N, CA, C and O atoms as a DFTB+ gen file, in Angstrom:
820 C
 N C O
     1  1     161.005     139.588     170.324
     2  2     161.720     140.702     169.691
     3  2     162.991     141.000     170.477
     4  3     162.937     141.125     171.700
     5  1     164.142     141.119     169.795
     6  2     165.387     141.390     170.480
     7  2     165.437     142.834     170.947
     8  3     164.691     143.684     170.462
     9  1     166.337     143.103     171.908
    10  2     166.487     144.460     172.431
    11  2     166.925     145.410     171.324
    12  3     166.478     146.556     171.266
    13  1     167.820     144.917     170.426
    14  2     168.307     145.776     169.340
    15  2     167.181     146.140     168.382
    16  3     167.061     147.296     167.974
    17  1     166.341     145.146     168.016
    18  2     165.219     145.422     167.117
    19  2     164.232     146.379     167.755
    20  3     163.704     147.271     167.091
    21  1     163.980     146.194     169.046
    22  2     163.061     147.098     169.745
    23  2     163.618     148.514     169.745
    24  3     162.878     149.483     169.572
    25  1     164.931     148.625     169.941
    26  2     165.560     149.947     169.922
    27  2     165.440     150.616     168.580
    28  3     165.214     151.823     168.496
    29  1     165.594     149.827     167.515
    30  2     165.476     150.370     166.160
    31  2     164.065     150.887     165.917
    32  3     163.887     151.975     165.369
    33  1     163.052     150.105     166.327
    34  2     161.663     150.527     166.134
    35  2     161.357     151.799     166.922
    36  3     160.663     152.688     166.430
    37  1     161.875     151.882     168.140
    38  2     161.643     153.077     168.951
    39  2     162.284     154.293     168.296
    40  3     161.684     155.367     168.241
    41  1     163.529     154.114     167.791
    42  2     164.221     155.227     167.142
    43  2     163.488     155.669     165.885
    44  3     163.375     156.864     165.613
    45  1     162.992     154.705     165.122
    46  2     162.269     155.049     163.903
    47  2     160.950     155.743     164.225
    48  3     160.555     156.687     163.540
    49  1     160.267     155.270     165.274
    50  2     159.009     155.908     165.669
    51  2     159.250     157.348     166.099
    52  3     158.454     158.236     165.795
    53  1     160.360     157.578     166.812
    54  2     160.695     158.942     167.212
    55  2     160.964     159.807     165.998
    56  3     160.597     160.981     165.966
    57  1     161.610     159.220     164.993
    58  2     161.894     159.965     163.762
    59  2     160.603     160.332     163.039
    60  3     160.518     161.396     162.426
    61  1     159.598     159.458     163.105
    62  2     158.303     159.758     162.491
    63  2     157.708     161.018     163.109
    64  3     157.197     161.885     162.400
    65  1     157.778     161.111     164.422
    66  2     157.210     162.272     165.105
    67  2     157.926     163.546     164.678
    68  3     157.287     164.573     164.446
    69  1     159.260     163.481     164.574
    70  2     160.029     164.646     164.133
    71  2     159.648     165.019     162.710
    72  3     159.414     166.187     162.401
    73  1     159.589     164.020     161.855
    74  2     159.242     164.265     160.457
    75  2     157.849     164.840     160.331
    76  3     157.615     165.722     159.504
    77  1     156.913     164.352     161.143
    78  2     155.537     164.846     161.094
    79  2     155.496     166.338     161.368
    80  3     154.841     167.091     160.648
    81  1     156.195     166.763     162.409
    82  2     156.203     168.177     162.744
    83  2     156.793     169.024     161.642
    84  3     156.280     170.103     161.343
    85  1     157.864     168.551     161.034
    86  2     158.502     169.306     159.952
    87  2     157.558     169.455     158.771
    88  3     157.380     170.553     158.245
    89  1     156.947     168.335     158.352
    90  2     156.075     168.389     157.188
    91  2     154.839     169.245     157.458
    92  3     154.375     169.974     156.581
    93  1     154.316     169.151     158.669
    94  2     153.109     169.904     158.967
    95  2     153.360     171.405     158.857
    96  3     152.526     172.139     158.326
    97  1     154.502     171.860     159.357
    98  2     154.774     173.292     159.361
    99  2     155.357     173.797     158.043
   100  3     155.179     174.965     157.699
   101  1     156.045     172.940     157.310
   102  2     156.657     173.395     156.061
   103  2     155.685     173.323     154.889
   104  3     155.880     174.008     153.885
   105  1     154.655     172.513     154.998
   106  2     153.687     172.414     153.922
   107  2     154.227     171.639     152.735
   108  3     155.214     170.911     152.846
   109  1     153.571     171.804     151.603
   110  2     153.882     170.973     150.448
   111  2     154.858     171.600     149.485
   112  3     155.376     170.895     148.619
   113  1     155.137     172.863     149.582
   114  2     156.209     173.418     148.780
   115  2     155.793     174.088     147.489
   116  3     156.655     174.427     146.679
   117  1     154.523     174.290     147.268
   118  2     154.077     175.074     146.111
   119  2     154.123     174.284     144.811
   120  3     154.361     173.076     144.806
   121  1     153.892     174.988     143.712
   122  2     153.883     174.350     142.410
   123  2     152.474     174.062     141.938
   124  3     151.502     174.274     142.664
   125  1     152.375     173.570     140.698
   126  2     151.064     173.384     140.098
   127  2     150.469     172.011     140.292
   128  3     149.319     171.787     139.914
   129  1     151.226     171.064     140.879
   130  2     150.699     169.724     141.045
   131  2     149.978     169.557     142.367
   132  3     149.786     170.521     143.109
   133  1     149.576     168.317     142.660
   134  2     148.903     168.053     143.929
   135  2     149.735     167.152     144.831
   136  3     149.207     166.488     145.723
   137  1     151.048     167.136     144.586
   138  2     151.956     166.346     145.407
   139  2     153.332     166.973     145.457
   140  3     153.545     168.086     144.974
   141  1     154.261     166.246     146.047
   142  2     155.656     166.672     146.138
   143  2     156.519     165.508     145.674
   144  3     156.233     164.356     146.001
   145  1     157.568     165.794     144.919
   146  2     158.497     164.742     144.522
   147  2     159.926     165.188     144.771
   148  3     160.236     166.379     144.736
   149  1     160.796     164.210     145.024
   150  2     162.215     164.471     145.243
   151  2     162.981     163.176     145.056
   152  3     162.383     162.100     145.018
   153  1     164.291     163.268     144.940
   154  2     165.110     162.066     144.838
   155  2     165.234     161.419     146.209
   156  3     164.928     162.039     147.228
   157  1     165.684     160.168     146.226
   158  2     165.884     159.476     147.492
   159  2     166.947     160.178     148.330
   160  3     166.829     160.257     149.553
   161  1     167.989     160.690     147.667
   162  2     169.044     161.416     148.364
   163  2     168.494     162.706     148.979
   164  3     168.819     163.047     150.116
   165  1     167.661     163.416     148.216
   166  2     167.043     164.640     148.731
   167  2     166.118     164.332     149.902
   168  3     166.046     165.100     150.861
   169  1     165.421     163.220     149.822
   170  2     164.520     162.835     150.904
   171  2     165.302     162.566     152.188
   172  3     164.889     162.975     153.273
   173  1     166.431     161.875     152.055
   174  2     167.224     161.590     153.253
   175  2     167.746     162.885     153.866
   176  3     167.736     163.042     155.087
   177  1     168.206     163.823     153.020
   178  2     168.683     165.109     153.534
   179  2     167.545     165.872     154.196
   180  3     167.709     166.455     155.268
   181  1     166.390     165.859     153.542
   182  2     165.224     166.547     154.099
   183  2     164.807     165.945     155.434
   184  3     164.451     166.660     156.371
   185  1     164.857     164.617     155.504
   186  2     164.445     163.919     156.727
   187  2     165.304     164.337     157.909
   188  3     164.809     164.493     159.025
   189  1     166.592     164.515     157.656
   190  2     167.512     164.839     158.754
   191  2     167.637     166.337     159.014
   192  3     167.949     166.748     160.132
   193  1     167.393     167.167     157.976
   194  2     167.611     168.607     158.145
   195  2     166.331     169.423     158.270
   196  3     166.338     170.502     158.862
   197  1     165.224     168.911     157.712
   198  2     163.983     169.669     157.708
   199  2     163.902     170.703     156.605
   200  3     162.958     171.493     156.567
   201  1     164.891     170.712     155.690
   202  2     164.914     171.680     154.592
   203  2     164.383     171.040     153.311
   204  3     164.944     170.065     152.811
   205  1     163.298     171.601     152.791
   206  2     162.770     171.089     151.526
   207  2     163.791     171.324     150.420
   208  3     164.355     172.415     150.338
   209  1     164.045     170.331     149.565
   210  2     165.053     170.489     148.516
   211  2     164.631     171.512     147.470
   212  3     163.458     171.589     147.105
   213  1     165.588     172.291     146.993
   214  2     165.300     173.316     145.987
   215  2     164.796     172.685     144.701
   216  3     164.005     173.293     143.980
   217  1     165.245     171.474     144.408
   218  2     164.852     170.827     143.164
   219  2     163.609     169.970     143.256
   220  3     163.357     169.146     142.377
   221  1     162.827     170.152     144.312
   222  2     161.623     169.332     144.475
   223  2     160.643     169.578     143.330
   224  3     160.583     170.671     142.766
   225  1     159.894     168.558     143.007
   226  2     158.909     168.686     141.953
   227  2     157.505     168.811     142.497
   228  3     157.269     168.650     143.695
   229  1     156.579     169.100     141.607
   230  2     155.159     169.204     141.955
   231  2     154.367     168.261     141.053
   232  3     153.707     168.701     140.113
   233  1     154.436     166.973     141.341
   234  2     153.760     165.992     140.487
   235  2     152.247     166.049     140.644
   236  3     151.721     166.624     141.596
   237  1     151.575     165.447     139.697
   238  2     150.114     165.378     139.710
   239  2     149.670     163.929     139.728
   240  3     150.182     163.103     138.971
   241  1     148.723     163.627     140.589
   242  2     148.115     162.295     140.659
   243  2     146.723     162.348     140.055
   244  3     145.900     163.181     140.434
   245  1     146.471     161.460     139.122
   246  2     145.119     161.266     138.589
   247  2     144.698     159.845     138.924
   248  3     145.127     158.894     138.271
   249  1     143.857     159.701     139.942
   250  2     143.383     158.390     140.360
   251  2     142.147     158.046     139.537
   252  3     141.108     158.694     139.663
   253  1     142.264     157.030     138.700
   254  2     141.208     156.723     137.726
   255  2     140.214     155.686     138.218
   256  3     139.041     155.732     137.848
   257  1     140.661     154.756     139.043
   258  2     139.730     153.746     139.541
   259  2     140.227     153.180     140.865
   260  3     141.426     153.165     141.146
   261  1     139.278     152.717     141.667
   262  2     139.587     152.081     142.944
   263  2     138.499     151.058     143.230
   264  3     137.324     151.278     142.933
   265  1     138.910     149.938     143.810
   266  2     137.945     148.890     144.158
   267  2     138.419     148.186     145.422
   268  3     139.614     148.089     145.699
   269  1     137.423     147.690     146.191
   270  2     137.750     147.007     147.443
   271  2     136.758     145.890     147.690
   272  3     135.553     146.069     147.516
   273  1     137.275     144.719     148.103
   274  2     136.449     143.575     148.460
   275  2     136.566     143.364     149.971
   276  3     137.606     142.908     150.444
   277  1     135.513     143.689     150.740
   278  2     135.608     143.569     152.198
   279  2     135.789     142.132     152.672
   280  3     136.297     141.907     153.770
   281  1     135.386     141.163     151.866
   282  2     135.521     139.764     152.261
   283  2     136.962     139.293     152.286
   284  3     137.384     138.590     153.204
   285  1     137.714     139.689     151.266
   286  2     139.116     139.266     151.164
   287  2     140.081     140.387     151.508
   288  3     141.278     140.147     151.660
   289  1     139.577     141.611     151.631
   290  2     140.355     142.827     151.857
   291  2     141.259     143.145     150.662
   292  3     142.248     143.866     150.797
   293  1     140.915     142.607     149.510
   294  2     141.672     142.894     148.292
   295  2     141.341     144.302     147.803
   296  3     140.181     144.714     147.809
   297  1     142.358     145.026     147.384
   298  2     142.171     146.402     146.926
   299  2     142.937     146.617     145.626
   300  3     144.001     146.035     145.418
   301  1     142.387     147.457     144.757
   302  2     143.081     147.857     143.536
   303  2     142.956     149.372     143.381
   304  3     141.913     149.959     143.670
   305  1     144.027     149.980     142.925
   306  2     144.077     151.411     142.646
   307  2     144.801     151.587     141.318
   308  3     145.894     151.055     141.125
   309  1     144.196     152.328     140.413
   310  2     144.815     152.555     139.110
   311  2     144.766     154.034     138.773
   312  3     143.800     154.723     139.098
   313  1     145.814     154.516     138.118
   314  2     145.850     155.924     137.759
   315  2     147.125     156.289     137.048
   316  3     147.828     155.438     136.504
   317  1     147.411     157.586     137.064
   318  2     148.575     158.119     136.357
   319  2     149.267     159.150     137.231
   320  3     148.616     159.973     137.875
   321  1     150.581     159.099     137.247
   322  2     151.393     160.113     137.917
   323  2     152.156     160.881     136.845
   324  3     152.843     160.285     136.016
   325  1     152.032     162.206     136.866
   326  2     152.782     163.072     135.953
   327  2     153.792     163.857     136.771
   328  3     153.426     164.565     137.710
   329  1     155.074     163.729     136.408
   330  2     156.129     164.388     137.165
   331  2     157.252     164.783     136.208
   332  3     157.788     163.941     135.487
   333  1     157.600     166.057     136.206
   334  2     158.698     166.519     135.370
   335  2     158.478     166.302     133.884
   336  3     159.430     166.053     133.144
   337  1     157.233     166.393     133.443
   338  2     156.929     166.234     132.024
   339  2     156.702     164.803     131.587
   340  3     156.344     164.565     130.434
   341  1     156.900     163.839     132.479
   342  2     156.678     162.429     132.143
   343  2     155.434     161.919     132.856
   344  3     155.241     162.184     134.042
   345  1     154.585     161.182     132.129
   346  2     153.367     160.601     132.698
   347  2     153.506     159.082     132.694
   348  3     153.796     158.474     131.663
   349  1     153.294     158.476     133.870
   350  2     153.412     157.019     133.981
   351  2     152.170     156.470     134.683
   352  3     151.689     157.026     135.670
   353  1     151.674     155.368     134.141
   354  2     150.507     154.714     134.722
   355  2     150.928     153.783     135.856
   356  3     152.073     153.335     135.922
   357  1     149.976     153.505     136.749
   358  2     150.174     152.481     137.768
   359  2     148.896     151.680     137.924
   360  3     147.798     152.176     137.669
   361  1     149.054     150.437     138.346
   362  2     147.923     149.556     138.637
   363  2     148.303     148.743     139.871
   364  3     148.912     147.678     139.771
   365  1     147.930     149.267     141.026
   366  2     148.315     148.677     142.296
   367  2     147.282     147.646     142.748
   368  3     146.082     147.921     142.756
   369  1     147.750     146.483     143.115
   370  2     146.854     145.439     143.617
   371  2     147.475     144.812     144.860
   372  3     148.696     144.689     144.960
   373  1     146.631     144.420     145.798
   374  2     147.133     143.776     147.004
   375  2     146.062     143.692     148.071
   376  3     144.881     143.530     147.767
   377  1     146.478     143.803     149.321
   378  2     145.590     143.579     150.461
   379  2     145.694     144.720     151.449
   380  3     146.778     145.253     151.684
   381  1     144.557     145.097     152.031
   382  2     144.534     146.092     153.093
   383  2     144.617     145.407     154.462
   384  3     144.048     144.338     154.683
   385  1     145.342     146.059     155.365
   386  2     145.479     145.600     156.747
   387  2     145.226     146.781     157.677
   388  3     145.296     147.937     157.260
   389  1     144.932     146.482     158.937
   390  2     144.895     147.541     159.936
   391  2     146.296     148.084     160.147
   392  3     147.254     147.315     160.221
   393  1     146.425     149.389     160.245
   394  2     147.713     149.977     160.568
   395  2     147.941     149.867     162.073
   396  3     147.052     149.454     162.818
   397  1     149.127     150.236     162.503
   398  2     149.445     150.141     163.926
   399  2     148.554     151.046     164.776
   400  3     148.382     150.784     165.966
   401  1     147.974     152.120     164.187
   402  2     147.093     153.006     164.957
   403  2     145.779     152.343     165.343
   404  3     145.100     152.805     166.260
   405  1     145.409     151.259     164.652
   406  2     144.121     150.609     164.908
   407  2     144.020     150.109     166.339
   408  3     142.927     150.038     166.901
   409  1     145.167     149.758     166.934
   410  2     145.152     149.274     168.312
   411  2     144.696     150.360     169.282
   412  3     144.246     150.069     170.390
   413  1     144.819     151.626     168.848
   414  2     144.380     152.752     169.683
   415  2     142.994     153.237     169.276
   416  3     142.559     154.307     169.702
   417  1     142.300     152.457     168.456
   418  2     140.942     152.794     168.066
   419  2     140.813     153.710     166.871
   420  3     139.725     154.216     166.599
   421  1     141.905     153.936     166.145
   422  2     141.877     154.807     164.967
   423  2     141.590     153.967     163.720
   424  3     142.241     152.947     163.493
   425  1     140.625     154.393     162.920
   426  2     140.319     153.679     161.676
   427  2     141.346     154.077     160.621
   428  3     141.175     155.058     159.898
   429  1     142.399     153.302     160.555
   430  2     143.500     153.568     159.638
   431  2     143.985     152.248     159.070
   432  3     144.353     151.341     159.817
   433  1     143.984     152.139     157.749
   434  2     144.412     150.906     157.084
   435  2     145.595     151.190     156.173
   436  3     145.749     152.296     155.656
   437  1     146.420     150.182     155.989
   438  2     147.551     150.286     155.077
   439  2     147.502     149.124     154.091
   440  3     146.941     148.069     154.385
   441  1     148.090     149.330     152.932
   442  2     148.079     148.299     151.910
   443  2     149.465     147.778     151.617
   444  3     150.434     148.538     151.589
   445  1     149.558     146.482     151.398
   446  2     150.758     145.887     150.806
   447  2     150.392     145.616     149.360
   448  3     149.686     144.657     149.049
   449  1     150.887     146.481     148.481
   450  2     150.444     146.499     147.087
   451  2     151.623     146.409     146.129
   452  3     152.723     146.878     146.424
   453  1     151.372     145.802     144.987
   454  2     152.355     145.693     143.909
   455  2     151.809     146.378     142.673
   456  3     150.635     146.225     142.337
   457  1     152.665     147.134     141.995
   458  2     152.264     147.798     140.758
   459  2     152.437     146.831     139.590
   460  3     153.560     146.471     139.236
   461  1     151.334     146.418     139.002
   462  2     151.390     145.442     137.915
   463  2     152.012     145.999     136.639
   464  3     152.415     145.231     135.765
   465  1     152.096     147.328     136.519
   466  2     152.744     147.907     135.339
   467  2     154.268     147.865     135.461
   468  3     154.973     147.960     134.456
   469  1     154.774     147.724     136.677
   470  2     156.216     147.740     136.889
   471  2     156.819     149.128     136.886
   472  3     158.041     149.274     136.906
   473  1     155.976     150.150     136.862
   474  2     156.486     151.525     136.817
   475  2     156.841     152.083     138.190
   476  3     157.698     152.960     138.303
   477  1     156.182     151.574     139.240
   478  2     156.345     152.158     140.564
   479  2     156.567     151.098     141.631
   480  3     156.108     149.961     141.513
   481  1     157.279     151.499     142.673
   482  2     157.380     150.747     143.926
   483  2     156.524     151.482     144.956
   484  3     156.668     152.692     145.131
   485  1     155.643     150.765     145.631
   486  2     154.848     151.389     146.678
   487  2     155.730     151.752     147.868
   488  3     156.489     150.919     148.362
   489  1     155.628     152.989     148.320
   490  2     156.274     153.420     149.557
   491  2     155.267     153.312     150.700
   492  3     155.547     152.704     151.733
   493  1     154.086     153.913     150.500
   494  2     153.039     153.848     151.521
   495  2     151.676     154.032     150.874
   496  3     151.480     154.936     150.062
   497  1     150.741     153.173     151.238
   498  2     149.323     153.370     150.932
   499  2     148.601     153.339     152.268
   500  3     148.429     152.275     152.863
   501  1     148.181     154.495     152.736
   502  2     147.530     154.624     154.038
   503  2     146.151     155.240     153.856
   504  3     146.013     156.392     153.445
   505  1     145.150     154.457     154.166
   506  2     143.770     154.916     154.105
   507  2     143.414     155.442     155.490
   508  3     143.187     154.667     156.419
   509  1     143.366     156.771     155.619
   510  2     143.126     157.414     156.909
   511  2     141.667     157.841     156.970
   512  3     141.274     158.814     156.326
   513  1     140.856     157.109     157.753
   514  2     139.418     157.358     157.812
   515  2     138.999     157.959     159.146
   516  3     137.866     157.771     159.588
   517  1     139.900     158.671     159.778
   518  2     139.647     159.307     161.062
   519  2     139.661     160.821     160.906
   520  3     140.236     161.352     159.956
   521  1     139.012     161.524     161.863
   522  2     139.097     162.984     161.854
   523  2     140.223     163.479     162.762
   524  3     140.399     164.684     162.942
   525  1     140.976     162.550     163.329
   526  2     142.180     162.925     164.075
   527  2     143.300     163.244     163.089
   528  3     143.239     162.850     161.924
   529  1     144.319     163.954     163.557
   530  2     145.481     164.210     162.716
   531  2     146.414     163.009     162.753
   532  3     146.705     162.491     163.830
   533  1     146.883     162.561     161.604
   534  2     147.808     161.424     161.578
   535  2     149.206     161.842     162.033
   536  3     149.479     163.029     162.217
   537  1     150.085     160.858     162.213
   538  2     151.454     161.144     162.640
   539  2     152.202     161.958     161.589
   540  3     152.986     162.846     161.924
   541  1     151.958     161.653     160.329
   542  2     152.607     162.378     159.236
   543  2     151.544     163.047     158.384
   544  3     150.605     162.392     157.933
   545  1     151.684     164.344     158.161
   546  2     150.721     165.100     157.362
   547  2     151.485     165.982     156.386
   548  3     152.059     166.997     156.779
   549  1     151.493     165.595     155.108
   550  2     152.237     166.358     154.108
   551  2     151.418     167.493     153.526
   552  3     151.973     168.515     153.125
   553  1     150.107     167.327     153.476
   554  2     149.229     168.339     152.899
   555  2     148.354     168.917     154.012
   556  3     147.472     168.234     154.534
   557  1     148.600     170.163     154.368
   558  2     147.853     170.786     155.465
   559  2     146.351     170.811     155.201
   560  3     145.556     170.817     156.141
   561  1     145.956     170.827     153.920
   562  2     144.529     170.867     153.583
   563  2     143.809     169.601     154.031
   564  3     142.588     169.608     154.182
   565  1     144.553     168.511     154.244
   566  2     143.942     167.241     154.646
   567  2     143.962     167.030     156.154
   568  3     143.511     165.988     156.631
   569  1     144.468     167.985     156.906
   570  2     144.518     167.851     158.365
   571  2     143.106     167.702     158.935
   572  3     142.205     168.465     158.587
   573  1     142.925     166.727     159.801
   574  2     141.631     166.509     160.436
   575  2     140.561     165.977     159.505
   576  3     139.374     166.026     159.827
   577  1     140.974     165.464     158.342
   578  2     140.008     164.947     157.363
   579  2     140.420     163.555     156.904
   580  3     141.613     163.265     156.809
   581  1     139.449     162.691     156.619
   582  2     139.806     161.417     155.994
   583  2     140.516     161.672     154.660
   584  3     140.147     162.582     153.917
   585  1     141.521     160.875     154.370
   586  2     142.250     161.046     153.114
   587  2     143.045     159.785     152.810
   588  3     143.209     158.911     153.661
   589  1     143.525     159.713     151.596
   590  2     144.365     158.608     151.145
   591  2     145.782     159.124     150.948
   592  3     146.013     160.049     150.170
   593  1     146.730     158.521     151.657
   594  2     148.140     158.805     151.427
   595  2     148.652     157.779     150.423
   596  3     148.569     156.574     150.665
   597  1     149.172     158.246     149.314
   598  2     149.741     157.352     148.320
   599  2     151.134     157.868     147.981
   600  3     151.284     158.863     147.271
   601  1     152.141     157.185     148.494
   602  2     153.533     157.563     148.289
   603  2     154.163     156.505     147.386
   604  3     154.117     155.313     147.689
   605  1     154.746     156.945     146.284
   606  2     155.251     156.028     145.259
   607  2     156.662     156.391     144.828
   608  3     157.013     157.569     144.752
   609  1     157.468     155.376     144.546
   610  2     158.778     155.593     143.934
   611  2     158.684     155.285     142.449
   612  3     158.309     154.177     142.067
   613  1     159.023     156.257     141.607
   614  2     159.067     156.063     140.162
   615  2     160.340     155.277     139.845
   616  3     161.443     155.801     140.001
   617  1     160.198     154.037     139.408
   618  2     161.357     153.180     139.203
   619  2     162.169     153.577     137.975
   620  3     163.308     153.135     137.822
   621  1     161.606     154.397     137.106
   622  2     162.344     154.867     135.949
   623  2     163.256     156.042     136.302
   624  3     164.423     156.071     135.914
   625  1     162.719     156.995     137.030
   626  2     163.484     158.194     137.384
   627  2     164.143     158.110     138.754
   628  3     165.088     158.845     139.041
   629  1     163.638     157.201     139.606
   630  2     164.138     157.101     140.970
   631  2     163.563     158.147     141.901
   632  3     163.951     158.211     143.067
   633  1     162.649     158.966     141.417
   634  2     162.078     160.020     142.248
   635  2     160.955     159.467     143.125
   636  3     160.221     158.561     142.732
   637  1     160.845     160.040     144.323
   638  2     159.803     159.665     145.261
   639  2     158.678     160.682     145.163
   640  3     158.908     161.887     145.264
   641  1     157.466     160.192     144.967
   642  2     156.296     161.065     144.788
   643  2     155.338     160.852     145.961
   644  3     154.948     159.725     146.267
   645  1     154.969     161.953     146.604
   646  2     154.135     161.905     147.807
   647  2     152.806     162.612     147.534
   648  3     152.776     163.802     147.222
   649  1     151.710     161.858     147.655
   650  2     150.384     162.422     147.427
   651  2     149.484     162.161     148.632
   652  3     149.553     161.105     149.261
   653  1     148.636     163.149     148.939
   654  2     147.546     162.974     149.896
   655  2     146.305     163.539     149.234
   656  3     146.283     164.698     148.820
   657  1     145.274     162.716     149.135
   658  2     144.126     163.085     148.330
   659  2     142.835     162.587     148.974
   660  3     142.860     161.833     149.946
   661  1     141.711     163.022     148.417
   662  2     140.407     162.582     148.907
   663  2     140.292     161.057     148.827
   664  3     140.862     160.425     147.937
   665  1     139.557     160.489     149.757
   666  2     139.347     159.041     149.756
   667  2     138.444     158.676     148.580
   668  3     137.363     159.249     148.443
   669  1     138.858     157.735     147.726
   670  2     137.973     157.295     146.640
   671  2     136.673     156.734     147.192
   672  3     136.651     156.149     148.276
   673  1     135.592     156.912     146.447
   674  2     134.271     156.488     146.916
   675  2     134.244     155.016     147.314
   676  3     133.566     154.643     148.271
   677  1     134.979     154.180     146.583
   678  2     134.962     152.739     146.856
   679  2     135.608     152.381     148.182
   680  3     135.452     151.258     148.661
   681  1     136.340     153.329     148.790
   682  2     137.074     153.026     150.018
   683  2     136.552     153.779     151.241
   684  3     137.109     153.653     152.331
   685  1     135.498     154.553     151.069
   686  2     135.038     155.402     152.179
   687  2     134.444     154.606     153.334
   688  3     134.420     155.095     154.463
   689  1     133.965     153.392     153.079
   690  2     133.324     152.609     154.131
   691  2     134.203     151.483     154.654
   692  3     133.718     150.599     155.361
   693  1     135.482     151.503     154.319
   694  2     136.385     150.444     154.784
   695  2     136.474     150.462     156.305
   696  3     136.738     151.503     156.907
   697  1     136.252     149.312     156.917
   698  2     136.395     149.146     158.364
   699  2     136.843     147.710     158.608
   700  3     136.057     146.775     158.453
   701  1     138.085     147.538     158.984
   702  2     138.661     146.207     159.137
   703  2     138.633     145.801     160.608
   704  3     139.151     146.531     161.453
   705  1     138.041     144.657     160.929
   706  2     138.024     144.215     162.323
   707  2     139.444     144.106     162.874
   708  3     140.353     143.638     162.188
   709  1     139.620     144.539     164.109
   710  2     140.935     144.463     164.732
   711  2     141.187     143.031     165.192
   712  3     140.385     142.453     165.925
   713  1     142.284     142.481     164.761
   714  2     142.643     141.117     165.133
   715  2     144.053     140.816     164.697
   716  3     144.631     141.541     163.887
   717  1     144.608     139.747     165.232
   718  2     145.987     139.398     164.904
   719  2     146.148     139.133     163.413
   720  3     147.183     139.460     162.832
   721  1     145.132     138.542     162.792
   722  2     145.242     138.194     161.378
   723  2     145.027     139.390     160.450
   724  3     145.262     139.283     159.247
   725  1     144.585     140.525     160.992
   726  2     144.367     141.699     160.149
   727  2     145.420     142.778     160.379
   728  3     145.343     143.849     159.777
   729  1     146.407     142.513     161.243
   730  2     147.490     143.461     161.454
   731  2     148.447     143.419     160.269
   732  3     148.676     142.362     159.682
   733  1     149.002     144.574     159.924
   734  2     149.969     144.618     158.837
   735  2     151.194     143.786     159.213
   736  3     151.803     144.039     160.253
   737  1     151.572     142.796     158.391
   738  2     152.682     141.916     158.748
   739  2     154.063     142.488     158.443
   740  3     155.073     141.882     158.801
   741  1     154.121     143.636     157.795
   742  2     155.413     144.215     157.398
   743  2     155.397     145.710     157.694
   744  3     154.685     146.465     157.031
   745  1     156.178     146.145     158.688
   746  2     156.174     147.546     159.093
   747  2     156.755     148.476     158.031
   748  3     156.590     149.691     158.133
   749  1     157.428     147.938     157.018
   750  2     157.915     148.778     155.919
   751  2     156.759     149.342     155.091
   752  3     156.946     150.269     154.303
   753  1     155.568     148.779     155.276
   754  2     154.378     149.316     154.616
   755  2     153.479     150.049     155.607
   756  3     152.343     150.399     155.288
   757  1     154.002     150.276     156.811
   758  2     153.189     150.875     157.866
   759  2     154.030     151.914     158.616
   760  3     154.428     152.915     158.020
   761  1     154.304     151.707     159.881
   762  2     154.938     152.715     160.714
   763  2     156.322     153.129     160.212
   764  3     156.676     154.305     160.293
   765  1     157.100     152.192     159.702
   766  2     158.479     152.507     159.301
   767  2     158.629     152.552     157.783
   768  3     159.634     152.090     157.242
   769  1     157.638     153.104     157.101
   770  2     157.652     153.150     155.632
   771  2     158.875     153.861     155.069
   772  3     159.309     153.540     153.962
   773  1     159.439     154.812     155.795
   774  2     160.549     155.626     155.310
   775  2     161.895     154.915     155.431
   776  3     162.901     155.420     154.933
   777  1     161.930     153.740     156.090
   778  2     163.203     153.091     156.396
   779  2     163.949     152.610     155.150
   780  3     165.159     152.393     155.210
   781  1     163.258     152.441     154.032
   782  2     163.945     152.046     152.789
   783  2     164.909     153.139     152.323
   784  3     165.872     152.860     151.609
   785  1     164.651     154.361     152.724
   786  2     165.404     155.493     152.162
   787  2     166.234     156.239     153.200
   788  3     167.033     157.107     152.851
   789  1     166.050     155.906     154.462
   790  2     166.769     156.600     155.537
   791  2     167.768     155.640     156.162
   792  3     167.401     154.584     156.678
   793  1     169.026     156.023     156.107
   794  2     170.065     155.213     156.722
   795  2     170.327     155.747     158.125
   796  3     170.627     156.929     158.294
   797  1     170.217     154.895     159.114
   798  2     170.431     155.330     160.494
   799  2     171.149     154.262     161.292
   800  3     171.212     153.104     160.880
   801  1     171.674     154.640     162.395
   802  2     172.359     153.682     163.272
   803  2     171.744     153.751     164.646
   804  3     171.337     154.815     165.113
   805  1     171.685     152.609     165.281
   806  2     171.183     152.507     166.634
   807  2     172.225     151.775     167.458
   808  3     172.623     150.666     167.100
   809  1     172.672     152.364     168.541
   810  2     173.692     151.733     169.374
   811  2     173.063     150.623     170.201
   812  3     171.969     150.770     170.746
   813  1     173.778     149.517     170.279
   814  2     173.280     148.371     171.049
   815  2     173.423     148.685     172.537
   816  3     174.403     149.297     172.962
   817  1     172.451     148.265     173.308
   818  2     172.526     148.548     174.733
   819  2     171.661     147.596     175.520
   820  3     171.601     147.687     176.747
């Protein structure tokens, strides 16, 4: 790993800690849904300022089915997201990996998943099966509890939808052996999930 890449990862990790504190204290922002939505531009402003956007939405997640194969680590999640009067289905399929926290003994898995409907881009699928608090906590009600983080970009509207919900029954017993072959190969689906939407600079040194 080059010095510049290492610097970028360190800077992004520091940003995660800052973002975690902001989200934990600001909460989810009210409304009738069980999530928060905003544009990519609003997310970048929020990330740097800590101010929830006035135009944020309160989307609803209805998770209809979930399945997991421990042999292949294949996972599927299907459901519907309703945001701003529009309801769109998703059918996510892919593979679960240990997240970077697994090296510290935390049972936390992330998915590299594709939406077969073409309606959404996965931002983050994090299966948090620990009673510790994660680095990022958007819903205070899930603090210290196992939960599923499902963050999605609606490709039709461009809005980012952030959900934290109860772990589906099919995923409650997931435990992935720690090993080089089970580590998440792409940090954009793990520690640096927000990097698609946050523009930053790191000085070379």
